C-alpha positions as CSV (number, residue, x, y, z in Angstrom):
1,M,-26.8,-14.3,-3.7
2,S,-28.1,-18.5,-4.4
3,A,-28.3,-20.4,-1.7
4,R,-26.3,-23.3,-3.4
5,V,-24.0,-23.6,-5.3
6,D,-22.5,-26.7,-6.4
7,I,-18.8,-26.0,-7.7
8,S,-17.3,-23.2,-7.3
9,A,-12.7,-22.5,-7.2
10,G,-11.7,-21.4,-3.8
11,Y,-9.0,-21.8,-1.8
12,V,-8.8,-22.0,1.9
13,L,-7.4,-18.6,3.8
14,H,-8.0,-19.9,7.7
15,S,-9.8,-23.1,9.5
16,R,-9.9,-23.6,13.3
17,P,-11.5,-25.7,15.2
18,Y,-15.7,-25.7,15.6
19,R,-17.2,-27.9,18.2
20,E,-16.8,-30.9,19.6
21,T,-15.7,-32.3,15.4
22,S,-16.4,-28.8,13.0
23,L,-14.1,-27.1,11.6
24,L,-14.6,-23.4,10.8
25,V,-13.7,-22.2,7.9
26,D,-13.0,-19.4,5.7
27,L,-13.0,-19.3,2.0
28,L,-12.0,-17.5,-1.4
29,T,-14.2,-18.4,-3.7
30,L,-14.2,-17.1,-7.2
31,E,-18.3,-17.3,-7.2
32,Q,-18.9,-15.1,-3.9
33,G,-15.2,-13.1,-2.8
34,R,-15.0,-14.8,1.3
35,I,-17.3,-16.5,2.8
36,S,-16.6,-18.4,5.7
37,A,-18.4,-21.8,6.4
38,V,-19.2,-25.0,8.6
39,A,-16.9,-28.5,7.6
40,K,-19.8,-30.4,9.6
41,G,-17.2,-33.6,10.7
42,A,-14.3,-32.1,9.2
43,R,-11.7,-32.9,12.4
44,R,-12.5,-36.5,12.0
45,P,-9.4,-39.0,11.4
46,S,-11.9,-40.7,8.1
47,A,-13.2,-37.4,6.9
48,R,-13.0,-36.6,3.4
49,L,-12.7,-32.7,4.0
50,R,-10.3,-33.0,7.0
51,S,-7.2,-33.5,3.7
52,A,-8.6,-31.0,1.7
53,L,-9.3,-28.0,3.7
54,Q,-5.1,-27.2,3.7
55,P,-4.4,-23.9,2.6
56,F,-2.4,-22.9,-0.7
57,Q,-3.9,-25.4,-2.7
58,S,-6.5,-24.9,-5.2
59,L,-10.4,-26.4,-5.0
60,Q,-12.9,-27.8,-6.0
61,L,-15.9,-26.5,-3.6
62,G,-19.4,-26.7,-2.5
63,W,-22.0,-25.5,-0.2
64,Q,-24.8,-24.3,0.3
65,G,-27.3,-21.7,3.2
66,R,-28.7,-18.1,2.6
67,H,-27.2,-16.1,5.6
68,E,-23.3,-15.1,6.3
69,L,-22.2,-18.3,7.7
70,K,-22.5,-21.3,4.8
71,N,-22.4,-24.7,5.5
72,L,-19.5,-26.5,3.0
73,N,-20.4,-29.4,1.7
74,S,-17.7,-30.6,-0.5
75,A,-13.9,-29.5,-1.0
76,E,-12.0,-31.8,-3.4
77,T,-8.3,-30.8,-3.9
78,V,-7.9,-29.7,-8.2
79,E,-4.5,-30.4,-7.8
80,I,-1.7,-31.7,-5.5
81,A,0.9,-28.3,-6.2
82,P,4.0,-28.1,-3.9
83,P,3.7,-26.4,-0.4
84,L,5.3,-23.2,0.6
85,Q,8.8,-23.3,2.1
86,G,9.6,-20.5,4.1
87,N,9.9,-17.1,3.5
88,A,7.3,-17.8,0.7
89,L,4.7,-20.2,3.8
90,L,5.4,-16.3,5.6
91,C,3.9,-14.4,3.0
92,G,1.3,-17.1,2.1
93,F,0.4,-15.9,5.3
94,Y,0.6,-12.9,5.2
95,I,-1.6,-12.2,1.3
96,N,-4.4,-14.4,3.9
97,E,-4.5,-12.2,6.8
98,L,-5.0,-9.8,4.4
99,L,-8.3,-10.9,3.0
100,Q,-9.5,-12.3,6.2
101,R,-9.0,-9.4,7.6
102,L,-10.0,-6.4,5.2
103,L,-12.1,-8.3,2.0
104,P,-16.0,-8.1,3.0
105,A,-17.9,-11.3,2.9
106,N,-20.0,-12.5,0.6
107,E,-18.3,-9.8,-2.6
108,P,-17.6,-11.3,-5.7
109,C,-14.0,-10.7,-6.2
110,P,-13.0,-12.3,-9.7
111,R,-10.4,-10.0,-11.1
112,L,-8.6,-10.1,-7.7
113,F,-9.0,-14.2,-7.5
114,L,-7.1,-14.3,-10.4
115,Y,-4.4,-12.2,-9.1
116,Y,-4.7,-14.1,-5.6
117,R,-3.5,-17.6,-7.7
118,Y,-0.9,-15.7,-9.5
119,A,0.7,-14.7,-6.2
120,L,1.0,-17.8,-5.4
121,N,2.3,-19.1,-8.4
122,E,5.2,-16.7,-7.7
123,L,5.6,-17.4,-4.0
124,R,6.1,-21.2,-5.7
125,A,8.9,-20.2,-8.2
126,G,10.6,-17.8,-5.1
127,D,11.8,-15.9,-8.5
128,D,10.6,-12.6,-7.7
129,I,8.3,-13.0,-4.2
130,E,9.0,-9.2,-3.3
131,G,7.1,-8.3,-7.0
132,A,4.9,-10.3,-6.5
133,L,2.9,-9.3,-3.0
134,R,3.8,-5.5,-3.7
135,T,1.7,-6.7,-7.4
136,F,-0.9,-8.3,-5.8
137,E,-1.6,-5.2,-2.7
138,R,-1.9,-3.2,-5.5
139,Q,-4.6,-5.5,-6.7
140,L,-6.2,-5.4,-3.1
141,L,-6.3,-1.7,-2.5
142,D,-8.3,-1.5,-5.7
143,A,-10.7,-4.4,-5.3
144,L,-11.1,-2.8,-1.6
145,G,-12.0,1.2,-3.7
146,F,-8.4,2.4,-1.9
147,G,-6.8,1.9,-5.3
148,I,-3.8,4.3,-5.1
149,D,-3.8,6.2,-8.4
150,L,-0.2,6.3,-10.0
151,G,-1.3,8.5,-13.5
152,G,0.1,11.3,-14.2
153,I,3.1,10.9,-12.3
154,V,5.6,13.2,-13.2
155,A,9.4,11.8,-12.7
156,E,11.3,14.8,-12.0
157,Q,8.7,15.1,-8.8
158,H,8.4,14.1,-4.9
159,Y,5.3,12.9,-4.0
160,A,3.5,12.0,-0.4
161,L,0.7,10.0,0.2
162,R,-1.9,11.9,1.5
163,P,-4.7,10.4,3.5
164,Q,-8.1,10.3,1.4
165,Q,-6.6,12.6,-0.9
166,G,-3.6,9.6,-2.6
167,L,-0.4,10.9,-3.6
168,C,0.6,14.5,-4.0
169,P,3.5,17.1,-5.0
170,V,5.6,18.4,-2.4
171,T,8.6,21.4,-2.7
172,S,11.8,19.6,-2.5
173,V,12.5,21.3,0.7
174,T,9.2,19.1,2.1
175,A,10.6,16.7,0.3
176,A,13.9,16.0,2.0
177,A,12.4,16.1,5.6
178,Q,9.6,13.6,5.5
179,S,9.1,10.1,4.0
180,T,8.1,11.1,0.2
181,Y,8.6,9.0,-2.5
182,P,10.5,10.1,-5.8
183,G,8.7,10.4,-9.0
184,T,10.7,7.2,-11.0
185,H,9.9,5.2,-8.3
186,L,5.9,5.5,-8.9
187,Q,6.7,5.4,-12.4
188,A,7.7,2.1,-11.6
189,I,4.9,1.0,-9.5
190,A,2.3,1.7,-11.9
191,E,3.8,-0.7,-14.4
192,D,5.6,-3.4,-12.1
193,R,9.0,-2.9,-12.7
194,Y,10.7,-3.4,-9.0
195,D,13.8,-4.5,-10.7
196,S,16.1,-2.1,-8.6
197,L,16.0,-2.7,-5.4
198,E,14.8,1.4,-3.5
199,V,12.0,0.9,-5.9
200,R,11.0,-1.9,-4.0
201,R,11.8,-0.2,-0.6
202,S,9.4,2.5,-1.5
203,A,7.1,0.1,-2.9
204,K,6.8,-1.6,0.3
205,R,6.6,1.8,2.1
206,L,3.8,2.8,0.2
207,M,1.8,-0.4,0.5
208,R,2.0,-0.7,3.9
209,E,1.5,3.5,4.5
210,A,-1.9,2.4,2.4
211,L,-3.4,-0.4,4.2
212,A,-2.1,1.0,7.6
213,E,-5.1,3.0,7.3
214,L,-8.0,0.1,6.5
215,L,-5.9,-2.2,9.6
216,G,-6.2,0.1,12.4
217,D,-4.6,-0.2,14.9
218,K,-5.2,-4.6,15.1
219,P,-1.2,-5.9,14.6
220,L,-1.6,-8.3,11.6
221,H,-0.2,-11.5,13.0
222,S,1.7,-12.8,9.7
223,R,4.4,-10.0,10.6
224,A,4.6,-10.6,13.8
225,L,5.9,-14.3,12.0
226,F,8.4,-12.5,10.6
227,A,10.0,-10.5,12.7
228,K,10.9,-14.4,14.5
229,H,11.6,-15.6,10.8
Protein backbone atom coordinates (compact mmCIF):
# COMPACT_ATOMS: atom_id res chain seq x y z
CA MET A 1 0.00 0.00 0.00
CA SER A 2 1.12 3.53 -0.77
CA ALA A 3 2.29 5.52 2.25
CA ARG A 4 0.44 8.59 1.02
CA VAL A 5 -2.91 9.11 -0.70
CA ASP A 6 -3.61 12.70 -1.70
CA ILE A 7 -7.14 12.35 -3.09
CA SER A 8 -9.62 9.53 -2.57
CA ALA A 9 -13.40 9.40 -2.41
CA GLY A 10 -14.63 8.33 1.01
CA TYR A 11 -17.21 8.42 3.78
CA VAL A 12 -17.05 8.62 7.56
CA LEU A 13 -18.30 5.42 9.19
CA HIS A 14 -17.69 6.46 12.79
CA SER A 15 -15.64 8.93 14.81
CA ARG A 16 -14.75 9.22 18.46
CA PRO A 17 -12.60 11.53 20.60
CA TYR A 18 -8.88 10.84 20.59
CA ARG A 19 -6.59 12.46 23.12
CA GLU A 20 -7.32 16.10 23.93
CA THR A 21 -8.15 17.71 20.60
CA SER A 22 -8.22 14.97 17.96
CA LEU A 23 -10.60 12.40 16.51
CA LEU A 24 -10.13 8.74 15.68
CA VAL A 25 -12.08 8.21 12.48
CA ASP A 26 -13.15 5.03 10.72
CA LEU A 27 -13.52 5.65 6.98
CA LEU A 28 -14.74 3.78 3.94
CA THR A 29 -12.53 4.80 1.02
CA LEU A 30 -12.45 3.99 -2.67
CA GLU A 31 -8.67 3.57 -2.68
CA GLN A 32 -8.06 1.34 0.34
CA GLY A 33 -11.44 0.15 1.62
CA ARG A 34 -11.91 0.61 5.35
CA ILE A 35 -9.18 2.55 7.11
CA SER A 36 -8.72 4.14 10.53
CA ALA A 37 -7.08 7.53 10.80
CA VAL A 38 -6.25 10.20 13.35
CA ALA A 39 -7.66 13.62 12.53
CA LYS A 40 -5.27 15.79 14.54
CA GLY A 41 -6.83 18.84 16.13
CA ALA A 42 -10.24 18.10 14.58
CA ARG A 43 -12.07 18.75 17.85
CA ARG A 44 -10.87 22.34 18.03
CA PRO A 45 -13.73 24.76 17.20
CA SER A 46 -11.74 26.39 14.40
CA ALA A 47 -10.49 23.16 12.80
CA ARG A 48 -11.28 22.77 9.09
CA LEU A 49 -11.63 19.01 9.45
CA ARG A 50 -14.29 19.36 12.14
CA SER A 51 -17.17 20.36 9.88
CA ALA A 52 -16.27 17.98 7.05
CA LEU A 53 -16.07 14.76 9.05
CA GLN A 54 -19.78 14.02 9.13
CA PRO A 55 -21.25 10.58 8.38
CA PHE A 56 -23.15 9.90 5.13
CA GLN A 57 -21.55 12.84 3.29
CA SER A 58 -19.43 12.26 0.19
CA LEU A 59 -15.86 13.40 0.89
CA GLN A 60 -12.51 13.83 -0.82
CA LEU A 61 -9.89 12.55 1.61
CA GLY A 62 -6.13 12.60 1.89
CA TRP A 63 -4.00 10.62 4.34
CA GLN A 64 -0.58 9.15 4.92
CA GLY A 65 1.01 6.35 6.91
CA ARG A 66 2.26 2.83 6.29
CA HIS A 67 0.77 1.37 9.45
CA GLU A 68 -2.85 0.44 10.07
CA LEU A 69 -3.59 3.74 11.82
CA LYS A 70 -3.17 6.58 9.30
CA ASN A 71 -2.86 10.34 9.71
CA LEU A 72 -5.70 12.21 8.01
CA ASN A 73 -4.32 15.21 6.13
CA SER A 74 -7.43 16.56 4.45
CA ALA A 75 -11.19 16.10 4.19
CA GLU A 76 -13.45 18.15 1.95
CA THR A 77 -17.16 17.74 1.31
CA VAL A 78 -17.85 17.00 -2.35
CA GLU A 79 -21.50 18.01 -2.15
CA ILE A 80 -23.75 18.61 0.82
CA ALA A 81 -26.41 15.92 0.67
CA PRO A 82 -29.66 16.13 2.64
CA PRO A 83 -29.20 14.60 6.11
CA LEU A 84 -30.69 11.20 6.80
CA GLN A 85 -33.64 11.34 9.17
CA GLY A 86 -35.87 8.98 11.11
CA ASN A 87 -35.81 5.37 9.99
CA ALA A 88 -33.39 6.16 7.16
CA LEU A 89 -30.87 7.50 9.71
CA LEU A 90 -31.11 4.32 11.78
CA CYS A 91 -30.59 2.24 8.63
CA GLY A 92 -27.53 4.35 7.82
CA PHE A 93 -26.10 3.64 11.28
CA TYR A 94 -26.80 -0.06 10.65
CA ILE A 95 -24.86 -0.34 7.39
CA ASN A 96 -22.01 1.73 8.83
CA GLU A 97 -21.77 -0.60 11.82
CA LEU A 98 -21.77 -3.65 9.55
CA LEU A 99 -18.81 -2.21 7.64
CA GLN A 100 -16.97 -1.32 10.84
CA ARG A 101 -17.46 -4.78 12.30
CA LEU A 102 -16.97 -6.98 9.26
CA LEU A 103 -14.85 -5.29 6.60
CA PRO A 104 -11.12 -6.04 6.85
CA ALA A 105 -8.89 -2.99 7.08
CA ASN A 106 -6.89 -1.69 4.12
CA GLU A 107 -8.42 -3.97 1.48
CA PRO A 108 -9.82 -2.13 -1.57
CA CYS A 109 -13.45 -2.96 -2.32
CA PRO A 110 -14.50 -0.53 -5.09
CA ARG A 111 -17.65 -2.48 -6.01
CA LEU A 112 -18.90 -2.43 -2.41
CA PHE A 113 -18.02 1.27 -2.18
CA LEU A 114 -20.38 1.97 -5.10
CA TYR A 115 -23.13 -0.11 -3.50
CA TYR A 116 -22.66 1.84 -0.26
CA ARG A 117 -23.19 5.07 -2.21
CA TYR A 118 -26.25 3.50 -3.87
CA ALA A 119 -27.65 2.51 -0.47
CA LEU A 120 -27.26 6.06 0.89
CA ASN A 121 -29.00 7.50 -2.16
CA GLU A 122 -31.88 5.06 -1.70
CA LEU A 123 -32.14 5.89 2.01
CA ARG A 124 -32.44 9.57 1.14
CA ALA A 125 -35.04 8.91 -1.54
CA GLY A 126 -37.05 6.73 0.85
CA ASP A 127 -38.83 4.82 -1.93
CA ASP A 128 -37.52 1.32 -1.12
CA ILE A 129 -35.36 1.44 1.98
CA GLU A 130 -35.82 -2.23 2.80
CA GLY A 131 -34.88 -3.35 -0.70
CA ALA A 132 -31.76 -1.16 -0.62
CA LEU A 133 -30.68 -2.69 2.69
CA ARG A 134 -31.10 -6.23 1.41
CA THR A 135 -29.17 -5.46 -1.77
CA PHE A 136 -26.34 -3.91 0.24
CA GLU A 137 -26.20 -6.84 2.67
CA ARG A 138 -25.91 -9.27 -0.24
CA GLN A 139 -23.08 -7.24 -1.76
CA LEU A 140 -21.29 -7.07 1.59
CA LEU A 141 -21.50 -10.84 2.01
CA ASP A 142 -20.11 -11.28 -1.50
CA ALA A 143 -17.23 -8.87 -0.78
CA LEU A 144 -16.36 -10.79 2.39
CA GLY A 145 -16.29 -14.11 0.53
CA PHE A 146 -19.45 -15.39 2.22
CA GLY A 147 -21.93 -14.71 -0.57
CA ILE A 148 -25.12 -16.78 -0.73
CA ASP A 149 -25.28 -18.81 -3.96
CA LEU A 150 -28.75 -18.18 -5.36
CA GLY A 151 -28.16 -19.92 -8.67
CA GLY A 152 -30.08 -23.03 -9.68
CA ILE A 153 -32.94 -22.42 -7.26
CA VAL A 154 -36.08 -24.45 -8.05
CA ALA A 155 -39.29 -22.47 -7.55
CA GLU A 156 -41.28 -25.41 -6.14
CA GLN A 157 -38.56 -26.39 -3.63
CA HIS A 158 -37.91 -25.15 -0.10
CA TYR A 159 -34.39 -24.43 1.16
CA ALA A 160 -32.56 -24.04 4.46
CA LEU A 161 -29.35 -22.09 5.03
CA ARG A 162 -26.71 -24.46 6.42
CA PRO A 163 -23.41 -23.30 7.97
CA GLN A 164 -20.51 -23.87 5.55
CA GLN A 165 -22.93 -25.34 2.98
CA GLY A 166 -25.18 -22.50 1.93
CA LEU A 167 -28.74 -23.06 0.76
CA CYS A 168 -29.74 -26.72 0.77
CA PRO A 169 -33.04 -28.20 -0.50
CA VAL A 170 -35.23 -29.78 2.17
CA THR A 171 -38.27 -32.07 2.07
CA SER A 172 -41.77 -30.68 2.49
CA VAL A 173 -41.99 -32.35 5.90
CA THR A 174 -38.77 -30.68 7.02
CA ALA A 175 -39.90 -27.38 5.53
CA ALA A 176 -43.00 -27.36 7.72
CA ALA A 177 -40.97 -28.12 10.83
CA GLN A 178 -38.30 -25.45 10.63
CA SER A 179 -37.44 -22.04 9.27
CA THR A 180 -36.95 -22.42 5.52
CA TYR A 181 -37.16 -20.34 2.38
CA PRO A 182 -39.50 -20.96 -0.58
CA GLY A 183 -37.69 -21.21 -3.90
CA THR A 184 -39.89 -18.48 -5.39
CA HIS A 185 -38.73 -16.07 -2.69
CA LEU A 186 -35.07 -16.93 -3.29
CA GLN A 187 -35.48 -16.39 -7.03
CA ALA A 188 -36.88 -12.93 -6.34
CA ILE A 189 -34.03 -12.15 -3.94
CA ALA A 190 -31.50 -13.23 -6.59
CA GLU A 191 -32.97 -10.55 -8.88
CA ASP A 192 -33.32 -7.93 -6.12
CA ARG A 193 -37.10 -7.93 -6.55
CA TYR A 194 -38.68 -6.92 -3.26
CA ASP A 195 -42.21 -5.94 -4.31
CA SER A 196 -43.80 -8.69 -2.24
CA LEU A 197 -44.11 -8.36 1.53
CA GLU A 198 -43.44 -12.11 1.89
CA VAL A 199 -40.23 -11.84 -0.16
CA ARG A 200 -39.06 -8.88 1.94
CA ARG A 201 -39.62 -10.86 5.12
CA SER A 202 -37.75 -13.89 3.74
CA ALA A 203 -34.89 -11.68 2.53
CA LYS A 204 -34.53 -9.95 5.90
CA ARG A 205 -34.48 -13.29 7.70
CA LEU A 206 -32.00 -14.79 5.22
CA MET A 207 -29.56 -11.89 5.43
CA ARG A 208 -29.80 -11.78 9.21
CA GLU A 209 -29.11 -15.51 9.38
CA ALA A 210 -26.10 -15.24 7.05
CA LEU A 211 -24.65 -12.20 8.83
CA ALA A 212 -25.12 -13.77 12.28
CA GLU A 213 -22.40 -16.32 11.49
CA LEU A 214 -19.94 -13.47 10.90
CA LEU A 215 -21.05 -11.14 13.69
CA GLY A 216 -20.90 -13.77 16.43
CA ASP A 217 -22.40 -13.15 19.86
CA LYS A 218 -21.71 -9.41 20.07
CA PRO A 219 -25.00 -7.59 19.26
CA LEU A 220 -25.18 -4.66 16.88
CA HIS A 221 -25.72 -1.34 18.65
CA SER A 222 -27.82 -0.10 15.72
CA ARG A 223 -30.35 -2.89 16.21
CA ALA A 224 -30.87 -1.71 19.78
CA LEU A 225 -31.65 1.74 18.36
CA PHE A 226 -34.26 0.18 16.05
CA ALA A 227 -35.86 -1.52 19.06
CA LYS A 228 -36.18 1.84 20.86
CA HIS A 229 -37.44 3.70 17.80
